[in-house]
C-alpha positions as CSV (number, residue, x, y, z in Angstrom):
1,X,-17.2,12.8,-37.7
2,X,-17.1,16.4,-36.4
3,X,-13.5,17.8,-35.3
4,X,-13.0,18.6,-31.9
5,X,-12.6,22.3,-31.4
6,X,-10.6,23.3,-28.8
7,X,-11.3,25.8,-26.2
8,X,-10.7,29.5,-26.8
9,X,-7.5,30.7,-25.1
10,X,-7.6,33.8,-23.1
11,X,-6.1,36.8,-24.7
12,X,-3.3,38.0,-22.5
13,X,-3.6,41.9,-23.2
14,X,-7.4,41.4,-22.7
15,X,-6.9,39.4,-19.2
16,X,-4.6,42.1,-17.8
17,X,-7.0,44.9,-18.9
18,X,-9.7,43.4,-17.4
19,X,-7.8,42.9,-14.1
20,X,-6.7,46.4,-14.2
21,X,-10.2,47.5,-15.0
22,X,-11.7,45.7,-11.9
23,X,-9.0,47.1,-9.9
24,X,-9.6,50.6,-10.8
25,X,-13.3,50.0,-10.3
26,X,-12.8,48.9,-6.5
27,X,-10.7,51.9,-6.1
28,X,-13.2,54.3,-7.6
29,X,-15.8,52.7,-5.5
30,X,-13.9,53.0,-2.5
31,X,-13.3,56.7,-3.1
32,X,-17.3,57.1,-3.8
33,X,-18.2,55.2,-0.7
34,X,-15.6,57.4,1.5
35,X,-16.8,60.6,0.0
36,X,-20.4,59.6,0.8
37,X,-19.6,58.2,4.5
38,X,-17.8,61.3,5.3
39,X,-20.6,63.5,4.3
40,X,-22.9,61.4,6.2
41,X,-21.0,61.4,9.4
42,X,-20.2,65.2,9.8
43,X,-16.6,64.1,9.0
44,X,-16.3,61.1,11.5
45,X,-15.8,58.6,9.0
46,X,-12.2,59.8,8.2
47,X,-11.3,60.7,11.8
48,X,-8.0,59.1,12.8
49,X,-9.7,56.9,15.2
50,X,-12.2,55.5,12.8
51,X,-9.3,54.9,10.1
52,X,-7.0,53.0,12.9
53,X,-10.0,50.7,13.6
54,X,-10.8,50.2,10.0
55,X,-6.8,49.6,9.2
56,X,-6.8,47.0,12.2
57,X,-9.4,45.0,11.0
58,X,-8.3,45.1,6.9
59,X,-4.9,43.8,8.4
60,X,-6.7,40.8,10.3
61,X,-9.3,40.0,7.5
62,X,-6.7,40.7,4.7
63,X,-4.7,37.9,6.4
64,X,-7.2,35.3,5.8
65,X,-8.2,36.7,2.4
66,X,-4.8,36.2,1.0
67,X,-4.7,32.7,2.4
68,X,-7.7,31.9,1.0
69,X,-6.9,33.4,-2.3
70,X,-4.3,30.7,-2.9
71,X,-6.4,27.9,-3.0
72,X,-9.0,29.9,-5.0
73,X,-6.6,30.2,-7.8
74,X,-6.2,26.6,-7.9
75,X,-9.7,26.2,-8.4
76,X,-10.5,25.1,-5.0
77,X,-12.2,26.5,-1.9
78,X,-11.8,26.7,2.1
79,X,-15.0,26.8,4.2
80,X,-13.1,25.9,7.1
81,X,-11.4,29.0,8.1
82,X,-13.4,30.6,10.4
83,X,-13.9,27.0,12.5
84,X,-9.9,26.6,12.2
85,X,-9.6,30.2,13.6
86,X,-11.7,29.4,16.5
87,X,-9.8,26.1,17.7
88,X,-6.5,27.5,16.8
89,X,-7.5,30.5,18.8
90,X,-8.7,28.4,22.0
91,X,-5.6,26.0,22.1
92,X,-3.3,29.4,21.9
93,X,-5.1,30.8,24.8
94,X,-4.9,27.3,27.0
95,X,-1.5,27.0,26.2
96,X,-0.3,30.5,27.2
97,X,-2.8,30.8,30.2
98,X,-3.3,27.6,31.6
99,X,-0.3,25.7,30.5
100,X,2.0,28.6,31.1
101,X,3.8,27.9,27.8
102,X,6.4,30.7,26.8
103,X,4.6,32.5,24.1
104,X,7.1,31.4,21.4
105,X,6.7,27.7,22.3
106,X,2.9,28.3,22.2
107,X,2.9,30.4,18.9
108,X,5.0,28.2,17.3
109,X,3.1,24.8,18.2
110,X,-0.3,26.7,17.1
111,X,1.6,27.5,13.7
112,X,2.3,23.8,13.6
113,X,-1.2,22.7,14.3
114,X,-2.5,24.7,11.4
115,X,0.0,23.4,9.1
116,X,-1.1,20.0,10.0
117,X,-4.7,20.5,9.0
118,X,-3.6,22.3,5.9
119,X,-1.8,19.0,5.0
120,X,-4.9,17.0,5.9
121,X,-7.0,19.0,3.7
122,X,-4.2,18.6,0.9
123,X,-4.2,14.9,1.4
124,X,-8.2,14.3,1.4
125,X,-8.2,16.5,-1.7
126,X,-5.1,15.2,-3.8
127,X,-4.8,11.7,-2.6
128,X,-8.0,10.5,-1.8
129,X,-10.1,12.6,-4.5
130,X,-12.6,14.2,-2.4
131,X,-14.0,17.6,-3.5
132,X,-12.4,20.4,-1.7
133,X,-16.1,21.6,-0.8
134,X,-16.7,18.6,1.1
135,X,-13.4,18.3,2.8
136,X,-13.5,21.9,4.2
137,X,-17.2,21.8,4.8
138,X,-16.5,18.8,7.2
139,X,-13.5,20.8,8.7
140,X,-15.7,23.7,9.3
141,X,-18.1,21.6,11.6
142,X,-15.2,19.2,13.0
143,X,-13.2,22.2,14.0
144,X,-16.0,24.2,15.5
145,X,-16.9,21.0,17.6
146,X,-13.3,20.6,18.6
147,X,-13.1,23.9,19.9
148,X,-16.0,23.8,22.0
149,X,-15.0,20.4,23.4
150,X,-11.3,21.7,24.2
151,X,-12.5,24.7,25.8
152,X,-15.8,22.8,27.7
153,X,-17.8,25.3,25.7
154,X,-16.5,28.1,27.8
155,X,-15.1,31.5,26.9
156,X,-11.2,31.7,26.9
157,X,-9.3,34.9,27.6
158,X,-5.7,36.2,28.0
159,X,-5.3,37.1,31.5
160,X,-2.5,39.6,32.7
161,X,0.6,37.6,32.5
162,X,3.9,39.0,32.2
163,X,5.2,36.2,30.1
164,X,3.3,37.4,26.9
165,X,2.1,40.9,28.0
166,X,4.8,42.5,25.9
167,X,3.7,40.3,22.7
168,X,0.2,41.6,23.5
169,X,1.3,45.1,24.0
170,X,3.4,44.7,20.3
171,X,0.1,43.9,18.7
172,X,-1.4,47.1,20.2
173,X,1.1,49.5,18.6
174,X,0.7,52.0,15.7
175,X,3.8,52.6,13.6
176,X,3.8,55.6,11.6
177,X,0.3,56.1,13.1
178,X,-1.3,52.8,11.5
179,X,-1.7,49.4,13.8
180,X,0.7,47.2,13.3
181,X,-1.8,44.2,11.9
182,X,-1.7,46.7,8.8
183,X,1.8,46.4,8.5
184,X,2.1,42.6,8.7
185,X,-0.6,42.6,5.9
186,X,1.5,44.8,3.7
187,X,4.6,42.6,4.3
188,X,2.5,39.5,3.4
189,X,1.0,41.2,0.5
190,X,4.4,41.8,-0.7
191,X,5.5,38.3,-0.5
192,X,2.5,36.9,-1.9
193,X,2.8,39.5,-5.1
194,X,6.4,38.2,-5.5
195,X,5.7,34.5,-5.2
196,X,2.5,34.8,-7.4
197,X,3.6,37.3,-10.0
198,X,7.6,36.8,-10.3
199,X,8.1,32.9,-9.1
200,X,8.0,29.5,-10.9
201,X,5.5,28.5,-7.9
202,X,3.2,31.2,-8.6
203,X,3.3,30.0,-12.4
204,X,2.3,26.6,-11.3
205,X,-0.7,27.8,-9.2
206,X,-1.9,29.6,-11.9
207,X,-1.6,26.9,-14.7
208,X,-3.2,24.0,-12.2
209,X,-5.9,26.5,-11.7
210,X,-6.6,27.2,-15.4
211,X,-6.2,23.6,-16.6
212,X,-5.2,21.0,-14.0
213,X,-5.0,18.2,-16.5
214,X,-2.6,20.2,-19.2
215,X,-0.4,21.1,-16.3
216,X,0.1,17.6,-15.2
217,X,1.0,16.4,-18.8
218,X,3.3,19.4,-18.8
219,X,5.3,18.1,-16.1
220,X,4.2,20.1,-13.3
221,X,3.5,17.9,-9.9
222,X,0.1,19.0,-9.7
223,X,-0.7,17.1,-6.3
224,X,1.9,19.0,-4.8
225,X,1.0,22.3,-5.9
226,X,-2.7,22.0,-5.0
227,X,-1.5,20.2,-1.7
228,X,0.8,23.2,-0.7
229,X,-1.9,25.7,-1.4
230,X,-4.0,24.3,1.5
231,X,-1.0,24.3,3.7
232,X,-0.4,28.1,2.7
233,X,-3.9,28.7,3.7
234,X,-3.8,27.1,7.0
235,X,-0.6,28.9,7.9
236,X,-2.3,32.2,6.9
237,X,-5.2,31.3,9.1
238,X,-3.2,30.4,11.8
239,X,-1.4,34.0,11.4
240,X,-4.7,35.9,11.1
241,X,-6.1,33.4,14.4
242,X,-3.2,34.9,16.5
243,X,-3.9,38.6,15.5
244,X,-7.7,38.0,15.9
245,X,-6.9,36.7,19.2
246,X,-5.2,39.0,20.8
247,X,-7.2,41.8,19.5
248,X,-10.5,40.4,20.8
249,X,-8.8,39.0,24.1
250,X,-11.7,36.8,24.5
251,X,-12.5,33.7,22.4
252,X,-16.0,32.2,22.7
253,X,-15.6,28.6,21.0
254,X,-19.2,28.6,19.7
255,X,-18.9,32.0,18.0
256,X,-15.4,32.9,17.6
257,X,-14.4,33.6,14.0
258,X,-18.2,32.6,12.7
259,X,-18.5,33.7,8.8
260,X,-14.8,34.5,8.7
261,X,-14.6,32.0,5.4
262,X,-17.4,34.0,4.0
263,X,-15.8,37.4,4.4
264,X,-12.4,36.0,3.0
265,X,-13.7,34.5,0.0
266,X,-16.0,37.6,-0.7
267,X,-12.7,39.9,-0.5
268,X,-10.8,37.5,-2.8
269,X,-13.5,37.0,-5.5
270,X,-14.3,40.7,-5.4
271,X,-10.7,41.5,-5.7
272,X,-10.3,39.3,-9.1
273,X,-9.8,35.6,-7.7
274,X,-11.8,33.3,-10.2
275,X,-14.0,30.6,-8.5
276,X,-13.2,28.9,-11.7
277,X,-9.5,29.2,-10.8
278,X,-6.5,30.3,-12.6
279,X,-6.5,33.8,-12.2
280,X,-6.0,36.0,-9.1
281,X,-4.4,39.4,-7.9
282,X,-2.7,40.3,-4.5
283,X,-3.6,44.2,-5.2
284,X,-7.1,43.3,-6.0
285,X,-7.4,40.9,-2.9
286,X,-6.0,43.9,-1.0
287,X,-8.7,46.2,-2.5
288,X,-11.4,43.9,-2.1
289,X,-10.7,43.8,1.8
290,X,-10.6,47.5,2.3
291,X,-13.7,47.7,0.3
292,X,-15.6,45.1,2.2
293,X,-14.4,46.3,5.4
294,X,-15.4,50.0,4.5
295,X,-18.8,48.9,3.9
296,X,-19.0,47.2,7.2
297,X,-17.9,50.0,9.1
298,X,-20.4,52.3,7.0
299,X,-23.4,50.0,8.1
300,X,-22.2,50.5,11.8
301,X,-21.7,54.2,11.9
302,X,-25.0,54.8,9.8
303,X,-27.0,52.5,12.5
304,X,-28.0,50.3,10.2
305,X,-28.9,46.9,11.8
306,X,-25.7,44.6,12.2
307,X,-28.1,41.7,11.1
308,X,-27.6,43.0,7.4
309,X,-23.8,42.2,7.7
310,X,-24.3,38.9,6.0
311,X,-26.6,40.4,3.5
312,X,-23.8,42.9,2.4
313,X,-21.0,40.2,2.1
314,X,-23.7,38.0,0.2
315,X,-24.1,41.1,-2.1
316,X,-20.2,41.7,-2.5
317,X,-19.9,37.8,-3.5
318,X,-22.7,38.1,-5.9
319,X,-21.7,41.5,-7.4
320,X,-17.8,39.8,-7.5
321,X,-19.1,36.5,-9.4
322,X,-20.9,38.7,-12.0
323,X,-17.9,41.1,-12.7
324,X,-15.8,37.8,-13.2
325,X,-17.9,36.4,-15.8
326,X,-18.6,39.9,-17.9
327,X,-14.7,40.4,-17.7
328,X,-13.8,36.9,-18.7
329,X,-15.9,37.1,-21.7
330,X,-13.8,39.8,-22.7
331,X,-10.6,38.2,-21.9
332,X,-11.5,35.1,-24.4
333,X,-12.9,37.5,-27.2
């Protein structure tokens, strides 16, 4: 009878090297793209206005990307981010403009709803044993339908209202020349970096993603860790929904947030979050988000048809998965 052979363990030094190599590669690609874009746009790419616009979008998309990276690290996925964003934005607009709720109450209630969505995802995945793909795919459809029903399929917006005008003005500020959304992203990224790389909870997330069964036998409450990951993702989706809603000032329930889950997953995967789980880098996710938005901006300013945006996202995801496969082979050698 042949002896069972234990699976190869990753070489820690090689794993760190592969992550650093990926981040350095993204950074170099960003530099090359920036030089190319600057030369093709007569210097407009690096203009202050364009950089502020990119930074604002990086701040918004980066929040979604950081959120989804948590569930990807556990070996899961969340396809409902875009639709969840739509229903949260719709109810926020209704509570503020039609119900005349105070901003603090409306935003607090909206974040509470987002946490409930995350708890529901976690319950179905950990207790009912449904696949994350199925649960969040159903969420994608259900939340979009809910948004259209609640809004009666009408576009919702934010009319002039003194009660929350100050909050809207705050989200339009540019401290130190950069939009407030960008600074919020950096603050959240710093928190996520400490949690992921310097806390027990972060080690548990990585352990569950690498081998859930082994983590459970070692005493980790794997169900709680996985469930909490979906709550964190939902809360980050709620935070991103606030920033996006006040940025666009118009919410079409049928299209608001469409494909945002793809942008978030693409940035996370490109930044080093393995779809197999057990691996992730906050710095990598930030760099992946920046690269994705620079590519999107380059498509726009070069006059390339916007219909190719999804093709760009698909290509980025494919490149990220291929890079993950190559670099992981080195880590296990």
